[in-house]
Structures are given as structure tokens and as C-alpha cells.
C-alpha positions in Angstrom: 116.6 109.4 89.8 115.3 107.7 86.7 116.3 108.8 83.2 114.2 108.8 80.0 117.4 108.9 77.9 119.6 105.7 77.7 122.8 107.0 79.3 126.1 105.1 79.5 127.3 103.8 82.8 129.9 106.5 83.3 127.0 109.1 83.2 124.8 107.1 85.4 127.6 106.9 88.1 126.9 110.6 88.8 123.1 110.6 89.0 121.3 107.2 89.0 119.4 106.2 92.1 119.3 109.7 93.7 116.7 112.5 93.6 118.1 115.7 94.9 114.6 117.0 95.6 114.3 114.5 98.4 117.4 115.9 100.1 117.0 119.7 100.0 118.4 119.9 96.5 121.8 118.6 97.5 123.7 117.7 94.3 125.7 115.0 96.2 123.8 112.6 98.4 124.1 113.4 102.1 125.2 110.7 104.6 122.1 109.1 106.1 123.7 108.2 109.4 120.6 106.9 111.1 119.7 103.5 112.5 116.0 103.6 112.0 113.4 105.3 109.8 109.9 106.6 110.5 106.9 105.0 108.6 104.1 107.2 107.2 101.5 104.8 108.7 101.2 101.2 110.1 100.3 99.7 106.8 103.5 101.0 105.2 105.5 99.5 108.0 103.7 96.1 107.6 104.4 96.1 103.8 108.0 97.0 104.3 108.6 94.0 106.5 106.8 91.7 104.2 109.3 92.6 101.5 112.3 92.7 103.7 111.8 89.2 105.1 110.7 87.7 101.8 107.1 87.1 102.9 105.7 88.7 99.8 107.8 90.0 96.9 107.8 93.6 95.8 105.6 94.3 92.9 107.0 95.8 89.7 108.1 99.3 90.3 107.3 99.2 94.0 109.9 101.0 96.2 109.9 99.5 99.8 109.8 101.9 102.7 113.0 102.3 104.7 113.1 100.3 107.9 116.4 100.0 109.7 120.0 100.4 108.4 120.7 96.7 108.8 117.9 96.2 106.3 118.1 99.2 104.0 119.6 102.6 103.9 119.4 105.4 101.2 123.2 105.5 100.7 123.4 101.8 100.3 120.4 101.8 97.9 122.0 104.5 95.7 125.2 102.5 95.4 123.3 99.3 94.6 121.4 101.0 91.8 124.4 102.6 90.3 126.5 99.4 90.4 123.9 97.6 88.3 124.7 99.9 85.3 128.2 98.5 84.6 127.2 94.8 84.6 123.7 95.2 83.2 122.3 93.5 86.3 118.7 93.6 87.5 119.7 94.1 91.2 122.6 94.4 93.5 123.2 93.7 97.2 125.9 95.6 99.0 127.9 94.0 101.9 130.3 95.0 104.6 133.1 93.0 102.8 133.7 90.9 99.8 133.8 87.8 102.0 130.4 88.8 103.4 129.1 88.9 99.8 130.6 85.5 99.0 129.6 83.7 102.2 126.1 85.0 102.2 125.6 84.1 98.6 126.8 80.6 99.2 124.6 80.1 102.2 121.6 81.5 100.3 122.0 79.1 97.4 123.3 76.0 99.1 122.0 73.7 101.9 123.5 70.6 103.6 124.1 67.9 101.1 124.6 70.3 98.2 127.9 70.6 96.4 130.0 73.6 95.2 132.6 73.4 92.4 135.2 76.1 92.3 138.1 77.1 90.2 141.5 76.9 91.9 143.3 79.1 93.0 141.0 81.7 94.4 141.4 84.5 97.0 142.8 83.1 100.3 139.7 84.0 102.3 137.4 82.3 99.7 139.6 79.3 99.6 139.4 78.9 103.4 135.6 79.3 103.3 135.3 76.6 100.6 137.8 74.1 102.0 137.2 74.5 105.7 133.9 76.4 106.6 131.3 75.1 104.2 132.2 71.4 104.7 131.6 71.9 108.4 127.9 72.7 107.4 127.9 69.5 105.3 128.2 71.4 102.0 130.6 69.4 99.8 133.2 71.4 97.8 135.3 70.3 94.8 138.1 72.2 93.1 139.2 72.2 89.4 142.3 74.0 88.0 141.6 77.5 86.8 141.7 77.7 83.0 140.6 74.1 82.6 139.0 73.3 79.2 135.2 72.9 79.1 135.3 69.1 79.0 137.2 69.0 82.4 134.5 71.1 84.0 131.8 68.9 82.4 133.6 65.8 83.8 133.5 67.3 87.3 129.8 68.1 87.1 129.1 64.6 85.8 131.1 63.1 88.6 129.4 65.2 91.3 125.7 65.4 90.7 125.2 67.2 94.0 126.8 70.4 92.7 124.4 73.3 92.7 126.8 76.2 92.4 129.9 76.7 90.3 132.2 79.5 91.5 134.7 81.0 89.2 137.4 83.6 90.0 138.7 84.9 86.7 141.4 86.0 86.5 142.5 83.7 89.3 144.2 85.2 92.3 147.2 85.3 92.1 148.1 83.4 89.0 145.9 85.6 86.7 144.6 82.5 84.9 141.4 83.1 83.0 138.5 80.5 83.1 135.9 80.4 80.3 132.7 81.8 81.7 130.5 81.0 78.7 131.7 77.4 78.5 131.2 76.9 82.2 127.6 78.2 81.9 127.0 75.8 79.0 128.3 72.9 81.0 126.2 73.9 84.0 123.1 74.0 81.9 123.8 70.7 80.4 124.0 69.0 83.8 121.2 70.9 85.5 117.8 69.4 86.0 114.4 71.1 85.9 114.1 70.6 89.6 117.7 71.3 90.3 119.4 74.3 88.6 123.2 74.7 88.7 124.1 78.4 89.2 127.3 80.0 88.0 128.8 82.8 90.1 131.9 84.8 89.1 134.3 86.8 91.3 135.0 89.7 89.0 137.1 91.8 91.4 140.3 91.9 89.3 138.9 93.1 86.0 135.4 94.4 86.8 133.3 96.2 86.3 135.2 98.0 83.5 137.1 95.2 81.7 134.9 92.1 82.3 131.2 91.6 82.3 130.4 88.0 83.3 126.6 88.4 83.2 126.8 89.0 79.5 128.3 85.5 79.1 125.4 83.8 81.0 126.7 83.9 84.6 123.9 84.1 87.2 125.8 86.2 89.7 128.8 88.5 89.7 130.6 89.3 93.0 133.1 91.9 94.0 135.4 92.9 96.8 134.3 96.6 96.5 137.3 97.3 98.7 139.4 97.1 95.6 138.8 99.0 92.4 135.2 100.1 93.2 136.3 101.8 96.4 139.7 102.5 94.9 141.3 104.5 97.7 142.2 101.8 100.3 140.0 103.6 102.8 137.0 101.3 103.0 136.0 97.6 103.1 132.9 96.4 101.3 131.5 93.8 98.9 128.7 93.4 96.3 126.7 90.7 94.6 124.8 91.4 91.4 122.4 89.4 89.2 118.7 88.7 88.6 116.1 90.0 91.1 114.9 86.4 91.9 118.4 85.5 93.2 119.4 88.8 94.8 116.1 89.0 96.8 116.8 86.0 99.0 120.5 87.0 99.3 119.3 90.4 100.7 116.9 88.7 103.0 119.7 86.5 104.4 122.0 89.6 104.6 119.4 91.1 106.9 119.5 88.2 109.2 123.3 87.6 109.2 123.9 91.4 109.6 126.2 91.8 106.6 124.9 95.2 105.4 127.5 97.9 105.0 127.1 101.2 106.8 126.0 104.5 105.4 129.5 106.2 105.7 131.1 103.4 103.7 128.4 103.5 101.1 128.9 107.2 100.8 132.6 106.7 100.2 131.8 104.2 97.5 129.5 106.8 95.9 132.5 109.2 95.9 134.6 106.7 94.1 132.2 105.5 91.4 132.5 108.7 89.3 136.2 108.1 88.8 136.1 104.3 88.6 136.5 104.1 84.8 139.1 106.8 84.7 141.2 105.1 87.5 141.0 101.6 86.0 141.9 102.7 82.5 144.9 104.8 83.7 146.1 102.1 86.1 146.0 99.7 83.2 148.2 102.0 81.1 150.7 102.1 84.0 150.5 98.3 84.3 151.4 97.8 80.7 154.6 99.8 81.3 155.4 97.7 84.3 154.9 94.5 82.2 157.2 95.7 79.6 159.9 96.3 82.2 159.4 92.9 83.8 159.6 91.2 80.3 163.0 92.8 79.7 164.6 92.0 83.1 167.0 89.1 83.4 165.9 88.3 87.0 162.3 87.7 85.9 161.4 84.2 84.9 157.7 84.6 83.8 155.1 87.3 83.8 151.4 86.5 84.5 149.1 89.1 82.9 145.8 88.6 81.0 146.4 88.6 77.3 150.2 88.4 77.6 151.8 86.0 75.1 153.7 84.3 78.0 150.4 82.9 79.4 150.0 80.7 76.3 147.9 80.8 73.1 144.7 79.3 74.7 144.7 81.9 77.4 145.3 84.7 74.9 142.4 83.5 72.7 140.1 83.3 75.7 141.2 86.8 76.7 140.2 88.1 73.3 136.7 86.6 73.7 136.0 87.4 77.3 137.8 90.6 78.3 137.9 94.2 77.3 141.2 94.9 79.0 144.0 93.4 81.1 143.6 95.5 84.2 146.4 96.5 86.6 147.2 93.4 88.6 150.4 91.7 87.5 152.1 88.6 88.9 155.6 87.4 88.1 158.2 84.9 89.2 161.8 85.6 90.0 165.0 83.5 89.7 165.3 81.8 93.1 162.8 81.2 95.8 161.4 82.9 98.9 164.6 84.6 99.9 165.0 86.2 96.5 161.4 87.2 96.4 161.7 88.8 99.8 164.8 90.7 98.8 162.9 92.2 95.9 160.0 93.2 98.2 162.2 94.7 100.8 164.1 96.7 98.2 161.0 98.4 96.7 160.4 102.1 97.6 157.6 103.3 95.3 155.6 100.1 95.7 154.2 99.6 99.2 154.6 96.2 100.9 151.0 95.4 101.6 148.2 93.0 100.6 145.0 94.1 98.8 144.8 95.7 95.4 142.9 98.2 93.3 143.8 101.3 95.2 145.4 104.4 93.8 148.7 103.4 95.4 150.9 100.6 94.0 151.3 97.5 96.2 153.4 94.4 96.2 153.0 91.1 98.1 154.2 87.5 98.4 151.1 85.3 97.9 152.7 82.0 99.2 153.5 83.4 102.6 150.8 86.1 102.9 147.4 86.0 101.1 147.5 82.3 100.4 149.5 81.1 103.4 146.6 79.0 104.7 146.9 76.6 101.7 148.9 73.4 102.2 152.2 73.0 100.3 150.4 70.5 98.0 147.5 72.8 97.4 149.9 75.7 96.5 151.8 73.5 94.1 148.7 72.4 92.4 147.5 76.0 92.0 150.8 77.2 90.7 151.6 79.4 93.8 155.4 79.1 94.3 157.8 80.8 96.7 159.2 82.7 93.7 155.8 84.3 92.8 155.1 88.0 93.5 151.9 90.0 92.9 151.7 93.7 92.1 148.8 96.0 92.1 149.8 99.0 89.9 148.5 102.4 91.0 148.6 106.0 89.8 152.1 107.0 90.7 154.3 108.2 87.8 155.0 105.1 85.7 158.6 106.1 85.1 159.1 105.9 88.9 157.3 102.5 89.2 159.5 101.0 86.4 162.7 102.4 87.9 161.7 101.1 91.3 161.2 97.6 90.1 164.4 97.7 88.1 166.5 98.7 91.0 165.0 96.0 93.2 165.4 93.3 90.5 168.9 94.4 89.7 169.9 93.3 93.2 169.1 89.7 92.1 170.9 90.1 88.8 174.0 91.1 90.7 
């Protein structure tokens, strides 16, 4: 459904991209659980495939016919249209996982001989893709410390003229370090050539799409593990890539060939979640602030890592003020001791569940060094600031008094 009035994203989450008149007047979209779709005539089928395989682009306002659910599906298309509202993107491609979105995007933009520059640390799966998989396809990858000043990023681009894509994860997983998106975009433009653009892609999973909008700072693409806050209920796995139509078109075409499209049921579950996305993230942030206060006050906690928190340093606080609208609900902290002490805290928690992932309505806790980032070498972990004493929390919607009390009783064991 298109609107004449300029509605805000929260309103569009409940209506954009869906016309009830096409589905017997159903207010909520039905699940289109079908593998294939019937064409009106042969010419429509021909045109649909021209667009799907990138043979001829869609004209302005043209809506391609549905073909096959690996290519397009009504539930997927509704999600894609609604997700563009938060980030102000022209187009969106939905995937069966966040890694599907990241890997397909990289393979769409890079070819053998090209280089990729990425902020370090990143999510463990992303790190493995960059350090082990892409080099096997003769794509060179280079890392720089997350939060580096602009001149460091510029130095890397000058030293590696083969770089065609800069990938940022901000805040970084799990250190919560912010990287300056606008400065990175400026550096990329300064080192790009007319015949060789340098694209900037941002993994916005931790703060987006409510508290951070990378496209507004000049990023070319924004990526999500939609499993996290967008899905929000730990009952689906999905990913998304958003940006300009000229970039999303080829990414969708490659998605068709690689088979990374999500299914109709998963897309329907995401639609269910979008209406409460803003409410959930804002409430979870309120709870996270209570948790941060409790961690600050506890003698067994060495340092708290949370966007905008004074403990992360003045430069990071200033960047937070320029780049973010909120701190979100993922919190990392270090405890006195090492792995044994960190494990004791995890094993003593009751309200927090011992599980990886984040962004769901339930609170989770994990140990990055031995779990999500275990594939990294000891040297790589040390360089990225991932120690055995580091714990990561995803704060959910339980009563915040219970969450604070749970953390306190677990940490008190170390204090004793």
C-alpha cells in the first residue's frame, strides 16, 4: 500500500507494502506458502525473468511479476518495503540469515584481486568469512582496529589501493567500540577513482534500525542480522541488506542464484515483529541502563563497555553524540580474574539465559572468547580486546529489578 501522507516509520510498519484488497481484505497479510506463481501471459513471464536476472532493469514504478519463491514472494517483498522506512533506503534485500546477507553482498561487490578493509573485531561468523573464506577466492582482506581515527583508515586505504569495500561493524561485537561512519565514507571517497569506487557497508545489528542510521552518514549499504532485534523473539533466523537500488539490484540477482532468499513463514514472523520493534528496543534500552548502573557499582566489575558510557573514553563519547540516537541493550563488561571467574558468573545467573545471540525479548549472557569469537587466534583476540575476563549481555524485557538482582548475586560470588 502506498500513502499520500508522509507517515513516520512506526506507522508504516503496520501498513506499507501491503494492499488488503489483493488478499480478500485481510488486515494482516496471509502467509504465501507457495513455491511458484502463475503468470497472466507469456509476455509477463518473459519480463519478470528479464528483471530477476538483471538482463533489463525495472523501469520507474514497475512492479515485477512474482515468479518463484527463491526469487520473490509477497511476504518477503512486504518486509523489504517496510524495512526501508527506518533507514531511508531505496531498496532492501531479505536473506535467510545475517551471514547470507553479508556473504552475498561481498560476493556481489568484490571479485578476485579486489581488497576488503574491515573494522576489527566483528561478529565471529563475519570474521571467519573475511579471514578464511574470501581469501580462498583470491579476495584480499585487511583489518584495522575498531574506533581508529580517520587518518588510520586513510593510511590503510592508501597502502592498499586494491580495496573496493570497507566494512564497518559499529558498535563492534563484543567490545561495543564505535567507528566513525562519516569519516570512513570521506576517506573512501578521497581514495576512490572514477573507474573504481570504494563502497562502505555497515553492520547495524546492535543499534539499528532505531538508534543508528548509517545511510544518513553516507554509507552505501546497511546490513542486519534480522534474527536479532528486527525479529526480536529468538524464533527465526534472517538477514537484510539495504541501500541504493543500483546496488541492491545485483545483490538480489546473486541471491537468486545462491539461494539465500528467506522463506514466506519467516518473513511473516518478521512482519509480526516490526510493529513492536521500536517499543521493544526503547524498553530494552531502559532496562540496559539499569543493568549498567548496577555493573558500575559492583566491586567485581573492572570495566563496562556500553556506547556513550564515560568509561569508554572521551573520543568514543563524542562520537556517540554525533552518530547515535541511543545506546541500545547490549552490554559488555570485564570481571576481576579470567575465564574461571567469568564462567562462575555465567553459571550462577538465573534470570539471564546462558546462550549466544542477542536482541530477543529474553536476557542472554555469553563468553565471547570461548563462544562467539572462539575461532580467532589468541593474538587476534588480544589485538581486538577480547579477553577471557569479558562477558556480553543482551538485556531483554524481564523486570529490571530481577535482572539487577540476578547480576548482583552472581557477581557477589566473586567478591566473596
